[in-house]
N, C-alpha and C positions, 0 to 999 in steps of 0.2 A: 237513456233518457227518453221519456215519453212526454208528449205535449198534446193536450186535449183543449180544443177551442170550441166554444159553443155559445148559443143564445137560447134563452128560456123565456117563454111567454107565461105570465101568471094571470089566470082568469080572474074576473071580478068575484068578490065575496067568497074566496076559497083559499085554502092552503094546499100546495102541491109539492111533491118531490121534484127537484130540478136537476140534481146531479149527485153522483157519489164520488167522494174523495177516495182514492185507492189507499190501501194500507201502506204504512211506512212514511218516510219524509216526503213532503210535497210542498209546493208553493201555489197558492190560490190568488188570482187577481180577478176582481169583479168591478164592473162599472156600468153605468146607465147613462149613455150619452144623450138620450132623449127619451121621454116617456111622459104620459099624462100625470102619473102619480109615482111616488117612491115605492120601491120594492124593499121588503124586509126579509133577511135571511136568518136561518137558525138550524140547529141540528135536531130539532124536535118537531113533530107534526103539530105541536101546540104553539108554534111561533106566531107572534102577533106584532102589531106596530109598537106595542109597549115594551116587548122583551126581545125583539129581533134587531139585527144589525142593519141599519139603512144602507142600501147600495148607493154609493156616491156617483156624481157625474164624472169626476176624474178617476182614473184607475187607482184602486187600493189593493195592495198586495199583503198577504200574511203567510208566514211559514207555519206549517203544521206537521204533526206526527200523529197519525191515527193508528190504532192497534191493528191486530190481525184481520179485522173485518172491514176496515175503512169506516167511512161515515157518510150517511145520506144527508144532504142539505135540503131543507124545505123553504118555500118562499110564499109570501102573502103580500097583498097590497094594503090590506086592512080597510079597504073601501069597496064601493060598488063599481069601480073603474078598473079595467084590466091594464096591465103594463108589461114591460119586458126588460131584460138586462142581458149583458154579455159576460162571459167568464173564460178564464184561461187557467188550466191546471197543468203544472209541470212537475214531473217526478224524477227521482234519481235512478229508478230502475227502468 
């Protein structure tokens, strides 16, 4: 089992890669306990406030299975204000 704990800062007016989910079964938990604006996540560099998953204040977990290459997650605030969030990734391998 592997556990990755991190925090990501999302600059204003930009979309940035924030972490990569490893291949195979994994659990992802994200939360934003404080921040000036909401962060939106997605697996495309084209993530926006309209199509991304908003990172909640309370921890949200989801199980996933990414193929042989894993998946890079991108984040944006969709605004001129920077923000940050925390994440926890746990894997079976």
